[in-house]
C-alpha positions as CSV (number, residue, x, y, z in Angstrom):
1,M,-2.9,227.1,96.2
2,N,-0.9,230.0,97.0
3,L,1.8,230.9,99.1
4,G,-0.6,232.2,102.0
5,S,-2.7,229.3,102.1
6,T,0.4,227.1,102.1
7,A,1.6,228.6,105.4
8,A,-1.7,228.4,106.7
9,S,-1.6,224.5,105.9
10,A,2.0,224.1,107.6
11,R,0.8,226.1,110.7
12,R,-2.6,223.5,111.1
13,V,-0.3,220.6,110.4
14,L,2.8,222.2,112.8
15,R,0.2,222.6,115.7
16,P,-1.0,219.0,116.4
17,V,3.2,217.7,116.3
18,A,4.1,220.9,118.9
19,R,0.8,219.7,121.4
20,A,1.8,216.0,121.0
21,V,5.3,217.3,122.1
22,Y,3.8,219.5,124.7
23,R,1.8,216.4,126.5
24,L,4.8,213.8,126.4
25,G,7.3,216.7,128.3
26,R,4.4,216.8,130.7
27,A,3.7,213.6,130.5
28,V,7.5,212.8,131.5
29,A,7.6,215.0,134.3
30,R,4.4,214.2,135.9
31,S,6.1,210.5,135.8
32,I,9.6,211.8,137.6
33,Y,7.8,213.8,140.0
34,R,5.8,210.5,141.4
35,L,8.8,208.5,141.4
36,V,10.8,211.0,143.8
37,R,7.7,211.4,145.8
38,G,7.4,207.9,146.4
39,A,11.3,207.3,147.4
40,V,10.3,210.5,150.0
41,R,7.5,208.8,151.6
42,A,9.6,205.2,151.5
43,V,12.7,207.2,153.2
44,F,9.9,208.7,155.9
45,A,8.8,205.0,156.2
46,F,12.2,203.8,156.8
47,A,13.2,206.4,158.9
48,G,10.2,205.7,161.2
49,R,11.6,202.2,161.3
50,L,15.3,203.3,162.4
51,S,13.9,205.8,165.0
52,S,12.3,202.0,166.9
53,A,15.1,200.1,168.8
54,E,12.5,197.1,168.4
55,T,12.1,197.5,164.7
56,R,15.9,198.6,163.4
57,P,18.0,195.6,162.7
58,R,20.1,194.5,165.5
59,W,23.4,195.2,164.2
60,M,22.5,198.9,164.3
61,N,22.2,198.7,168.1
62,R,25.7,197.9,168.4
63,L,27.1,200.9,166.6
64,P,28.5,203.8,168.9
65,G,26.4,206.7,168.7
66,N,23.8,205.6,166.2
67,R,21.0,207.7,167.2
68,F,22.8,210.7,166.1
69,A,24.5,209.2,163.0
70,L,21.3,207.8,162.0
71,A,19.1,210.9,162.6
72,G,21.9,212.8,160.5
73,L,21.9,210.9,157.4
74,V,17.9,210.6,157.4
75,V,18.4,214.1,157.4
76,L,20.5,214.3,154.9
77,A,18.5,211.9,152.8
78,L,15.3,213.8,153.6
79,V,17.2,216.9,152.1
80,A,18.6,215.0,149.1
81,L,15.0,213.9,147.6
82,Y,12.8,216.7,148.5
83,G,15.3,219.1,146.4
84,V,14.9,216.7,143.7
85,A,11.5,216.5,144.0
86,T,10.7,220.3,144.3
87,F,13.1,220.2,141.1
88,A,11.3,217.6,138.8
89,R,7.6,218.9,139.5
90,P,6.7,221.3,137.0
91,A,5.6,224.8,138.6
92,A,3.1,227.2,137.9
93,S,4.4,229.9,136.4
94,A,2.3,233.6,136.8
95,P,-0.2,234.4,134.0
96,R,1.7,236.1,131.3
97,R,0.3,238.8,129.1
98,G,-0.3,238.4,125.0
99,T,2.6,239.0,122.8
100,T,2.0,241.3,120.1
101,V,3.8,240.0,116.8
102,P,3.5,241.6,113.2
103,V,1.3,240.2,111.1
104,T,3.1,237.2,108.6
105,S,-0.3,236.4,106.8
106,A,-3.0,238.0,105.2
107,D,-5.9,236.9,103.1
108,A,-8.0,238.8,101.2
109,A,-11.4,238.1,98.9
110,C,-12.6,240.4,96.2
111,P,-15.8,238.8,95.6
112,D,-16.7,239.4,91.7
113,T,-14.6,241.4,89.8
114,H,-16.4,241.5,86.1
115,G,-15.8,245.1,84.9
116,A,-13.5,246.0,88.1
117,R,-10.3,247.4,88.8
118,V,-8.8,246.2,91.6
119,S,-6.2,247.9,93.5
120,A,-4.1,246.8,96.4
121,V,-1.5,249.0,98.7
122,T,0.5,248.2,101.3
123,P,2.1,250.4,104.1
124,P,5.8,251.3,104.5
125,G,7.8,250.3,107.4
126,A,8.2,246.5,107.0
127,H,11.3,245.0,106.8
128,G,12.3,241.2,105.3
129,V,11.0,239.2,102.9
130,G,7.1,239.0,101.2
131,Q,5.1,238.5,98.3
132,A,1.5,238.6,97.0
133,S,-0.5,236.6,95.0
134,V,-3.7,236.6,93.5
135,T,-5.8,233.3,92.2
136,G,-2.3,231.9,92.1
137,R,-1.0,234.9,90.2
138,P,1.8,237.1,91.3
139,V,0.7,241.2,92.0
140,V,3.1,243.7,91.5
141,L,3.7,244.8,95.2
142,T,7.0,244.8,95.4
143,S,8.1,246.3,98.6
144,P,6.2,247.4,101.5
145,G,4.6,250.9,101.0
146,T,4.0,250.3,97.3
147,A,0.4,250.4,95.4
148,W,-0.8,248.1,92.4
149,S,-3.9,248.1,90.8
150,T,-5.2,246.8,87.4
151,D,-8.5,246.9,85.6
152,V,-10.0,243.2,85.3
153,K,-11.2,242.3,82.0
154,G,-12.5,239.0,80.3
155,K,-11.7,235.4,81.1
156,D,-9.6,237.0,84.1
157,A,-12.8,238.3,86.0
158,G,-14.8,236.2,88.9
159,P,-13.9,236.2,92.4
160,W,-10.4,236.9,93.6
161,A,-8.4,235.6,96.5
162,F,-5.4,237.4,97.5
163,G,-2.8,236.2,99.6
164,A,0.3,237.7,101.4
165,Y,2.9,236.7,103.9
166,G,5.9,238.5,105.2
167,S,6.8,241.9,105.0
168,L,3.6,242.3,102.2
169,A,1.3,240.9,104.8
170,P,0.9,243.8,107.6
171,G,-1.8,246.4,106.8
172,L,-2.3,244.3,103.5
173,T,-5.5,246.6,101.9
174,V,-8.1,245.2,98.7
175,E,-10.5,246.9,97.0
176,Q,-12.5,246.4,94.2
177,T,-14.4,249.0,92.0
178,T,-16.9,248.7,89.6
179,S,-19.3,251.0,87.1
180,E,-21.8,248.9,85.5
181,G,-24.8,249.8,86.6
182,G,-23.5,252.5,88.8
183,L,-20.5,253.2,90.7
184,A,-19.9,250.6,93.3
185,G,-16.8,250.2,95.7
186,T,-15.7,247.6,98.5
187,R,-12.7,246.8,100.5
188,C,-12.2,242.8,99.6
189,L,-12.5,241.5,103.0
190,Q,-9.9,239.2,105.0
191,P,-12.2,236.2,106.6
192,A,-13.7,236.9,109.6
193,A,-16.2,234.6,111.9
194,D,-19.1,237.2,112.6
195,L,-19.9,240.2,109.6
196,W,-23.3,242.2,109.7
197,F,-24.6,244.1,106.6
198,A,-27.5,246.8,106.5
199,G,-28.9,248.6,103.2
200,P,-31.3,248.4,100.6
201,G,-33.7,244.9,100.8
202,P,-35.2,242.9,97.5
203,A,-38.5,244.7,97.5
204,D,-36.4,247.9,96.8
205,A,-33.7,246.8,94.3
206,K,-33.5,244.8,91.7
207,D,-30.9,242.1,92.8
208,V,-29.4,241.3,96.6
209,G,-26.5,238.9,96.1
210,L,-24.7,237.6,99.2
211,Y,-21.0,236.4,98.3
212,L,-19.6,233.6,100.8
213,T,-15.7,233.3,99.9
214,N,-13.8,230.5,101.7
215,V,-9.9,230.9,101.5
216,D,-9.1,228.3,103.8
217,D,-8.4,224.2,102.9
218,R,-11.6,222.5,104.6
219,P,-15.1,223.5,104.4
220,V,-16.9,226.3,106.3
221,T,-20.3,226.7,107.5
222,A,-22.0,230.2,107.1
223,I,-25.0,230.8,109.2
224,V,-26.9,233.9,107.9
225,A,-30.1,235.5,109.6
226,A,-31.8,237.8,108.5
227,L,-33.8,241.0,109.8
228,S,-36.5,243.1,107.9
229,P,-38.9,246.1,109.0
230,E,-41.4,243.8,110.2
231,G,-38.8,241.8,112.1
232,S,-37.2,238.7,112.6
233,I,-36.7,236.5,108.8
234,E,-36.8,232.9,108.5
235,T,-36.1,230.7,105.8
236,P,-38.4,228.9,103.8
237,E,-37.6,225.4,105.0
238,G,-36.0,226.2,108.3
239,E,-32.3,225.9,107.5
240,D,-30.1,228.9,107.6
241,D,-26.4,226.8,107.1
242,V,-24.7,227.6,103.7
243,L,-21.8,225.1,103.1
244,V,-18.9,226.9,101.6
245,A,-16.6,224.4,99.7
246,P,-12.4,225.1,100.2
247,H,-11.5,227.6,97.8
248,T,-14.5,228.8,96.3
249,T,-17.4,231.5,96.3
250,R,-21.0,231.1,96.6
251,L,-23.2,233.5,95.6
252,V,-26.6,233.7,97.8
253,Q,-29.4,235.7,95.9
254,V,-31.7,236.7,98.6
255,G,-35.2,237.1,98.4
256,V,-34.7,234.4,95.4
257,Q,-32.6,231.1,97.1
258,V,-33.7,229.2,99.9
259,E,-30.6,229.9,101.7
260,G,-31.5,233.8,100.9
261,F,-35.1,233.3,102.6
262,G,-36.7,232.9,99.1
263,R,-40.3,234.6,99.1
264,T,-40.3,235.5,102.9
265,A,-37.3,237.9,101.8
266,A,-38.7,239.4,98.7
267,D,-41.2,241.6,100.0
268,A,-38.8,243.6,102.4
269,R,-37.7,247.0,101.6
270,L,-35.0,246.7,103.9
271,I,-32.6,244.3,105.3
272,A,-29.9,243.5,107.9
273,L,-27.9,239.8,107.0
274,H,-25.7,238.4,109.7
275,I,-23.3,236.4,108.4
276,H,-21.7,233.8,111.4
277,A,-19.2,231.4,110.4
278,D,-20.0,228.3,112.8
279,N,-16.5,226.3,112.4
280,G,-14.2,228.7,110.8
281,R,-14.2,232.0,109.0
282,I,-15.6,233.5,106.0
283,A,-15.2,236.5,103.6
284,A,-18.4,237.9,103.0
285,A,-19.8,240.9,100.8
286,V,-23.5,242.0,99.9
287,R,-24.0,243.6,96.1
288,V,-27.7,246.1,95.7
289,Q,-28.4,246.5,92.4
290,R,-31.5,248.6,92.2
291,K,-33.2,250.1,88.8
292,K,-31.0,253.4,89.2
293,G,-27.1,252.5,90.7
294,A,-25.6,250.0,92.6
295,D,-23.3,249.6,95.6
296,W,-21.4,247.3,97.8
297,L,-22.9,247.1,101.6
298,P,-19.8,248.1,104.3
299,A,-19.6,245.5,106.8
300,T,-19.9,246.5,110.0
301,V,-20.6,245.2,113.7
302,P,-23.0,246.1,116.5
303,G,-21.8,248.5,119.2
304,S,-23.4,250.6,121.9
305,S,-21.3,253.9,121.1
306,V,-21.0,253.9,117.5
307,V,-19.7,256.5,114.8
308,V,-21.1,256.5,111.0
309,P,-18.4,258.6,108.6
310,G,-18.5,259.8,105.0
311,V,-22.2,261.5,104.7
312,P,-20.8,263.5,101.8
313,S,-22.7,266.9,101.1
314,G,-25.5,267.3,98.4
315,S,-29.1,267.7,98.5
316,G,-30.2,263.9,97.5
317,K,-32.2,262.1,100.2
318,R,-30.2,260.6,103.5
319,R,-31.5,257.4,105.5
320,L,-30.0,256.0,108.5
321,L,-30.9,252.6,108.6
322,I,-30.7,251.3,112.7
323,A,-31.0,247.5,113.4
324,V,-31.5,246.2,116.4
325,P,-30.1,242.4,116.7
326,G,-31.5,242.1,120.5
327,R,-35.1,241.3,122.2
328,D,-35.6,244.4,123.3
329,E,-35.9,247.8,121.7
330,A,-33.0,250.4,121.7
331,Q,-33.3,254.0,122.8
332,V,-30.9,255.8,120.5
333,R,-29.5,259.7,120.5
334,V,-28.5,260.6,117.2
335,Q,-26.0,263.4,116.8
336,G,-24.4,265.3,113.2
337,I,-21.0,266.0,113.5
338,A,-20.2,268.8,110.4
339,K,-17.4,271.5,109.7
340,D,-19.3,273.9,112.1
341,G,-20.1,271.9,115.3
342,A,-22.5,269.1,116.2
343,F,-26.4,269.2,115.7
344,A,-29.7,267.4,115.7
345,P,-30.5,265.8,112.4
346,I,-33.5,263.9,113.0
347,G,-35.4,266.5,114.9
348,T,-35.6,264.5,117.9
349,R,-33.2,263.9,121.1
350,S,-34.1,260.3,121.4
351,L,-35.3,257.5,118.5
352,Q,-37.2,254.6,119.5
353,A,-35.4,251.4,117.2
354,P,-37.7,248.3,117.6
355,A,-36.0,245.1,118.5
356,L,-35.3,242.4,116.4
357,A,-36.0,244.8,112.9
358,V,-34.3,247.3,111.0
359,T,-35.6,250.9,110.9
360,S,-35.2,254.0,108.6
361,F,-35.2,257.1,109.8
362,D,-34.8,260.6,107.6
363,V,-31.9,262.7,108.1
364,G,-32.0,266.1,107.6
365,L,-28.3,267.5,107.2
366,G,-29.0,270.8,104.9
367,G,-26.6,269.3,102.2
368,K,-23.8,269.4,104.3
369,Y,-20.9,266.9,104.5
370,A,-21.0,265.1,108.1
371,G,-20.6,262.1,110.4
372,L,-23.0,260.5,112.6
373,R,-22.6,259.7,116.1
374,L,-24.8,256.8,117.8
375,V,-25.3,256.5,121.3
376,S,-27.8,253.5,122.2
377,D,-28.9,251.8,125.5
378,K,-28.4,247.7,123.0
379,P,-26.2,247.5,120.7
380,V,-27.2,248.2,117.4
381,V,-26.4,248.1,113.5
382,A,-26.1,251.4,111.7
383,A,-25.6,252.4,108.4
384,L,-26.5,254.9,106.1
385,V,-27.9,255.1,102.6
386,I,-27.4,258.2,100.4
387,E,-29.2,259.1,96.9
388,E,-27.4,261.1,94.5
389,G,-28.3,261.3,91.0
390,D,-29.2,258.0,89.8
391,D,-27.2,256.4,91.9
392,F,-26.8,255.9,95.5
393,A,-24.2,254.9,98.1
394,V,-24.0,253.1,101.5
395,T,-21.6,253.7,104.3
396,G,-21.4,252.2,107.8
397,A,-20.2,252.2,111.2
398,T,-16.3,251.7,111.6
399,P,-14.0,251.6,114.3
400,P,-11.9,254.7,114.9
401,L,-8.1,255.3,113.8
402,T,-6.0,255.9,116.9
403,A,-2.5,257.1,117.6
404,E,-1.9,254.2,119.5
405,G,-3.3,252.1,116.1
406,Q,-1.3,251.8,113.1
407,G,-3.7,254.1,111.0
408,G,-5.7,253.0,108.0
409,L,-5.4,252.4,104.1
410,V,-7.3,253.4,101.0
411,A,-6.1,251.5,98.0
412,D,-7.9,253.2,95.5
413,V,-7.4,257.2,95.3
414,R,-8.0,258.8,91.7
415,D,-9.4,262.1,90.6
416,K,-12.3,263.5,92.2
417,T,-11.7,262.0,95.4
418,T,-12.1,263.5,98.7
419,L,-11.7,262.3,102.3
420,L,-14.1,262.9,105.2
421,L,-12.3,263.1,108.8
422,T,-14.2,263.6,111.6
423,A,-13.4,263.6,115.3
424,P,-16.3,263.5,117.6
425,G,-14.0,263.8,120.9
426,A,-10.7,265.6,121.3
427,A,-9.2,266.7,118.2
428,A,-6.8,264.7,116.0
429,G,-4.1,264.9,113.8
430,V,-3.3,263.0,110.6
431,R,-0.7,262.6,108.5
432,L,-1.8,261.9,104.5
433,T,0.8,260.1,102.5
434,Q,0.6,259.1,98.4
435,L,2.0,255.5,98.1
436,M,2.9,255.2,94.4
437,G,3.0,251.8,92.3
438,Q,7.0,252.7,91.9
439,G,9.7,255.3,93.6
440,P,9.4,257.1,96.4
441,A,6.3,258.0,98.6
442,G,4.6,261.5,98.2
443,T,4.8,264.4,100.5
444,P,2.9,264.0,103.1
445,Q,-0.1,266.1,104.3
446,D,-0.7,267.1,107.7
447,V,-4.2,267.5,108.8
448,R,-5.9,268.8,111.6
449,V,-9.2,268.2,112.8
450,P,-11.1,270.1,115.1
451,A,-12.5,268.6,118.3
452,G,-16.4,267.5,117.6
453,R,-15.6,268.4,113.6
454,T,-15.6,266.8,110.6
455,I,-13.7,268.0,107.5
456,E,-13.4,267.6,103.9
457,V,-10.2,267.2,102.2
458,K,-9.7,267.1,98.6
459,M,-7.1,264.2,97.1
460,P,-4.7,265.7,94.5
461,P,-5.3,263.8,90.8
462,P,-2.8,261.3,90.3
463,A,0.5,262.4,88.3
464,G,1.0,260.3,85.9
465,G,-1.0,257.5,86.4
466,D,-4.2,256.1,87.0
467,G,-4.3,256.4,90.9
468,Y,-2.7,255.5,93.5
469,G,-2.7,254.4,97.8
470,L,-3.2,256.6,100.8
471,T,-2.1,256.3,104.3
472,I,-4.3,257.6,107.1
473,V,-2.2,257.8,110.4
474,P,-3.2,259.8,113.0
475,G,-0.2,261.4,115.3
476,R,0.7,261.3,118.7
477,G,-1.7,262.9,121.2
478,S,-4.2,262.6,118.7
479,G,-7.9,261.9,119.4
480,P,-9.5,259.2,117.6
481,V,-10.5,260.0,113.9
482,Y,-13.0,258.2,111.6
483,A,-12.5,258.4,107.7
484,A,-14.4,257.3,104.6
485,R,-13.3,258.0,101.1
486,V,-16.0,259.8,98.6
487,L,-15.3,258.5,95.0
488,R,-17.0,260.6,92.1
489,I,-17.2,259.9,88.6
490,K,-18.9,262.1,85.9
491,K,-21.5,260.0,84.5
492,Q,-20.9,256.8,86.8
493,G,-22.2,258.0,89.8
494,V,-20.6,257.8,93.8
495,T,-19.5,255.5,95.9
496,L,-18.6,255.7,99.8
497,L,-15.7,253.4,101.5
498,P,-15.7,253.7,105.2
499,V,-12.1,253.4,106.1
500,T,-10.9,250.8,109.1
501,P,-7.9,250.4,110.9
502,A,-5.0,248.2,109.2
503,R,-4.1,245.1,110.6
504,M,-0.8,245.4,111.5
505,T,-0.2,243.4,114.3
506,A,-1.8,240.2,115.7
507,L,-1.8,239.3,119.5
508,L,-0.8,236.0,120.6
509,P,-2.9,234.5,123.3
510,V,-2.0,234.4,127.0
511,V,0.2,231.5,128.2
512,R,-0.1,229.5,131.5
513,D,1.9,226.2,132.8
514,M,-0.8,223.9,134.3
515,P,0.4,222.7,137.7
516,L,0.7,218.9,138.0
517,P,-1.8,217.3,140.6
């Protein structure tokens, strides 16, 4: 078990203990409050008896000035008891805002590392002790701001689970790139509760593999749903649950296995997969192998205003995939954003995307590199498939990198790597910094992206190594920017990687003291 899993286990053990201590404290406070409240009521009752000559003792009637003395004593007793009761009762505090804290542990699952180069990188800036491990073995990430990579061979291949804690956890980014049957790259995802994928379906591929990885100590049930051009796909047995044991990876062949919808999905030329963790979190990945080429599908989430970055230049076919998870069709406006400005890549101002289905639209970009912005009246899932020679690649909608956030990272930058940066709104200023395995970081490169434009940045080749990591950080006052890495390797093909914001901080939930009755 790695140290990240150990820390998670410790938190799971300590959390119930903390809750028990809190409940015990509340019970004690409630008991004290009720005791004092009863005493106050008793004093009131006793004072009522003393105020009447008929009910108070005879000896008190003989005391001189007894009325005023008794009244004073009663008032003093009531004030004292009321003060004790006030301080004994736990007061309800005003709602407090959630607290942002640095990430202290991170997990990432690489679904299948056979013949892959696995690369990891962390951004600079974190302080303190940290450690990263992969399936129980140490990783050469010596400090924040360093990069690491290895070519996986032989018995070491298979699913890999990364765990990091301390100063190496914030922003941990892991990628894997394979070249068997076509160049295919993906980000090794951190576990989540809800993910979407869209791409070629079983009828347009030799194999569509769904990898489900559970990095935690208890079983997780993944609920899998699917959409095709004809509508929602149902499993033959009516069961869409996939149980994943702790610290294991399950491969589900879509269109073949019962969990992959069997023959009901075999005729789907397009597919959108929705993976939901019913009782925890799951790391999911989808690999599509066609007769020519292969690629991993990027994970995305539905939205009514999304940007698909990283459409490279070239004459190959470009197909926009739009999936509508809801029961109402969506009206979608598509805008291309290129070097020279915005244009209509579809030939029409609005598209009709049917409900509970995934639809393909041919995109005319004239060979230009670009990004695509989609605005819809209903949430949609968007991805784009590009054809290039004997290979294909897929990019998908991704969140923006912002000046208020922490930027994004790319772990695998090699020769012939380019970045596509899109600023759909205000102009963006971005700083690119190379991160090496050892030694200082490279000289930062400042890039400006004009408003409503997409630019291409050719990254320098590695100096004395096989590759390096890269940070992409918008500067102060920069507008949102969307980024994607384009990796081309001669005789192997092309792969695209939309860049997501690095997870540097976590938001602790709002805490409230509940008033006692």
